[in-house]
N, C-alpha and C positions, 0 to 999 in steps of 0.2 A: 621412724615408722616407714617401712618400705612402701613407697607410693609409685605406681606406674599407670600410665594411660594405655588402655588396651583397645578402645573402640572410639572412633570419632566420626561424626556425621555433620556435614555442613549443608545448609539449605539456604539458597539465595544469598550466600555470603560472598561479597567481593566478586571474584571471577567464577565462583562455583554455583552452578544451578542446584545440583544435589550430588554430593560425593560422599563416599563412605570408605573408611579404611580400618582394617583390623591390625592391631599392633601386638607384637609378641613380648614386649617389655624390655627388649634390648635397645641400645642406642639406635637412632634412625638417621640416615642421611637421605636428603631430598635432592634429586638431580633433575635439571631441566633448563631450557634456554631462559634468557632474560625475559621477564614478563609472563612466564608460564603460570605463576601463582604460588611459588614456593614461600615467599614472605607472607602472602595472604593466609597460608596454612598455619604458619607460626603465629600470626596475629590471632587467628581463631583460637589456638591453644592458649595464648596469653590472656584471653578473655575468661578463662576458667579461674582467674584470680580477681580480686577487687580492682577497681580502677578502669582506665580506658584503653588498656592493652599497650602493646609495644610501640604502636604508632601514635598513641594519644589522640585517636581520631574521634570525630563526632559520630553519633549513632547513624545519622542520615547518610554518612559517607560509606558505611559498611555494607549496606544493602546492595545486592546485584542490580545493575541498571544497564539499559541499552544505550548505545552511543547517542549522545545528544540529550539524554535525560539529566536534569540537574541533580536529582537525588534518587537514591535507591529506595526500594520498598522494604517491607518487613523481612527479617532474616533470623536464622537460628543456628546455634552451635550446640550440639549435644554430645556427651561423652560418657564412657564407662571408665571409672578409675578403680583400681584395686589398692586397698589400704591393708597391708599385712594379709593379703589374700582375700579380703572381704570386698565384694563389689559395691560400688557407690555410683548411682546414676545422677549426672549433673546436666543441666541445660541452661542456656542463657540466650538472650536475643532481644529483638525489638518486635513485640507481639502485635502492636498496632501502629499505623502510620502516625508520625508526629510525636511519638512517645519520647519524653525527655530523658527518662532513665531506663536502662535495660532491665529486663526481667531476669531473675535467677530462680532456678528450681532445683530442689534436692529431692530425689525420689518422687518427682511430680508435684511437690508442694512448694509454694512460693517461700523464699527466704530472702533476707537482706543480703546484698552483694558482699558485705563485710564477712559473712559466714564462710565465704569461699576460702579465706585464709586458713581456716581449720582443716580444709580438705586438700588443697594443693598450694604449694609455694613454688615460685619460679624466679630464676635469675636469667636475664637475657643480655645479649650483646648484638647490636645491629650496626650496619654501615653508617647510620646517622651519628654514631658515637666515635667514628674514626677521627673526627676533629675535636674530640673532647678536650684536649689540652691546648687547643688553639682558639677555641671559642670563648665566650664569656663565662663568668663564674656561675651563672644560673644553670648552665648545662651540667657543670660538675656537681652542683648541689643536688640536682635532680638525679644524677647517676648515683651519688652517695646515698640519697634518701631511698632509692630503690633497693640498694643493698641493705640498708637499715630495716626497711619494711619487710624484706624477706625473712629477717630474723625476729623482728618485733612488729607484728601486724598493727598494734595500737599506734605506731608512729604515724601512720597515714592520717588517722583521725586528729592527732595532735597538730600535725602540719596544716591540715585543713582548717582547724579551729583558729590557728594562728593567722592564717591568710585571711579568713573571713573577718576576724576582729580588726586586723590591720586595715582592710578596705573600709570598714565602717568608721574607724577612727579618722582616716584620711579624708573621708567624705565630710565628716563634721568639721575638721580643721580647715578644709578648703572651701566648702559650700555653706557651712554653718547650719543651724546655730551651734556654736562651739560651747555647748553646755558643759560646765566643769564636772558636775556629778556624773553625767553620762560618759564623758571622756575618762574619768577615773575608773568607772566600771569596765569600760573597754580595755583600758590599759592593764587592769588586773587580769582580764582574760588573756590578753597578749602575753603578759609576763608569765602566767602559769603555763600556757601552751608552749611559749618560746623556750622556757627553761627545760621543759620535757624534751623538746626537739633538739636543742643543743646538747643536752646530756646524752640522749640516745645516739646522736652522731658521734660524740666523743667515745662512747662505750664501744660502738661498732668499729671505729677507726683503731682503737687500742687493740681490740681483739684481732682485727685484720693484720695489724703490724706484727703481732705475736705469731699469727698463723703463717705469714709470709716468711718469718724467720726460720720456720721449719722446712722451707721449700728450696733450700740451697742446692739440692741435688737435681732439681728440674732445670731444663734448658730455657727457662723464662727469666728475664731480667728481674733482679731483686729491686724492691721499691722502698723508699723512705717516705712515709706518709705524714702529712701535717695538715691540721685544720687552722686556717688563718683568721677565722672570725673571732671577735673578742669574746663572745659568749661560749663558743666551743672551747676556746683556750682556757677559760675559767673552769669549765667542766673537766677538762684534761688535768688541770692543776688540783682537782679535788674539791672545788667549791661545791657545797651542797645545794640541793634544789631550793630550799627555803631561802637561803641567802641570795642565790642568783635571782630568784623570782622577785624578792624585795628590791634588789638593785635595779633590775630591768624596769620594774614599775616606776621607780623613782626617776630613772634616766628618761623614760618616755614622757613623764609629766614635765620634767624640766625642759624637754626639747620640743614642746608643742609649737612655740612661735617659730623656731628654726625649721621644723618639719613643714609647717604651713607655708612658709616662704619658699622652701625647696620643692614643695609639691610631692614629697615622698618622705617616708620615715628613714632617718639617717642612723638608726641604731636598731640592733636586733639580729637574730640568727638568719634572717633573710639576706643578710649581707656577707655571710660566711663564704668560704671557698675551700676547696680541696687542693692541696699542693702535693705533687708527686715528683720525687727525684729518682733518677736512675742511679741506684746505689753504687754500682761498680764504677761508672763514669763520673759520678757526682755532677750530673747535669740535669737541669729541669727537663721534665718529659717533653715539653714543648720544643726543646732543642734537639730531640732525638729523631732518628729516621722514622718514616711512616711504619715500617715493620716493627721497630722497637716500641713505638707508642702502642701499636696493636697488642704486642706481647705483654706490655706492662698492664694494660687494661685487662687482658685475658687472665693474667696472674691474679689480679684482684678478684675477678669473677670466680676463678677456681678456688681461691683461698676461702671465699665466702661459702661456696658450695661444699667444700670439705668440712667447714665448721657446722653447717646446717645438717649435713649427713650424719653427724654424731649425736644429734638431739633425738633420743629414742622416742620421746612422747610427741614429737612434731612430725608432720609429713616431710619425707625426703624432698629436696628441691628437684625440679625439672629444669634442665638447661635448654635455652633456645639460643642457638649460635648461628646468626644469619651471615653468610658469606665470610666466615672467619678463616676457613682453611686456605683460601686463595692468597691471603696475606702472610702466611707462615711458610717457612722453608720446610723441607721434607723432615728434618730432625724434629722441629717443633710440632709439626702436624702429628708425627708418630707419638711424641710425648703427650700431646693433648688427648689422642685416642686412648693411649695407655692409662692416663689418669682418670678419664671418664669411666673406663672399664674397672679400674681398681676401686673407685668410689662406689661402684655398683649403682650408678645413677642413670636415669633415662635422660638422654640428650637428643635434641633435634638439630641437625646441622644441614646447611644448604650450600649448594655450589652448582655452577654451570657445567663443570667438567667432572665426569665420573672417576677419572684417574686420580683426582685429589683424595679419594676415599679408598684407594687400593689397600691401604694398611688396615682398613676396617672390615674388609671382606672376611666372612666366616664368623664374625663376632658382632655384627650389626645388621639391621634390616634396611634394605635400600628401597626407595620408592622413586619412580619416574613421574614427574609432574608435568602436565601439559594441559593448560586450561582447566576444565573441570574433571579431567581424567587423572586418576591416581593408579599407577600400576606397580605392583610389588616386583622387585628385581630379584633375580637369582644371584645371591651373593656368597654361595657356598663354594 
């Protein structure tokens, strides 16, 4: 489903008092000095999906505030999205001070945030992910889960249910009372949600590997992907949901004393990891150069975007690529721009140097960002 963002209004959001920009549906590059508000704009767009946006920030941190103020006030992001040419008005924000969950509106009517996945889907890459292959497994799980969620919105609910049941189980094991019946019920929830999580990760990884196999003509390094978690490996091996659920529940019950002593659960999909190998060099991504690591991650992002763009009944993905161009050489930058255009996707890219986007002139919309000021550039 052709999906483009055509109108965006930010009110008291981050550095923006009130800013409005009209978009023509083409890719967009945002240019401005460090601290000008480019990432803030991407974050605002990312809040048109369920969750806490690309920064994973608290609501209180998103409101505009004066220097010295601990928290910002209320804020709002509103947008007009075209879906196959039909306009859809969306809005989200913190409508009252101290509000714990952000409000979401569709055509002025309140809706659950989860409904946003029916209207917009996004994939993003930020500088925080530059060390993806050097940091802990948790960062890679979150990166993979974001790719899964873009294709399967129900994955977020399963992951949340798994985390919640896991916290409750550990509280019983460590603080008591360790009621056997209640633990069994929690472990059943954990096993059900965990099996769905592991299976969705395995399904996405297999699809991504197939998609990457079709991309040998692009100047991005090919990747060999592996899931190292026990439960994801079972899913990749074809073990069914019912069998995996039964085994996970059994293993959790058998491991109660061990988990109580360790203070954490020692089995489950929360211990999985994503392994990426540079295929040509046969080297782990962590041993590759910074530029190669960035290109490997970008290839995963583009592969997922290509997959999603072929799903006729679902919204096209919107790409948010923060400070990506600066880490790519001229050949890879040109290839990135060409692929975005070929996929007919709307993408938002940021950079401090307008020369990085020379190859996009005439086929993208440029915006100069400076504080709360958004100025359309002449890119023809």
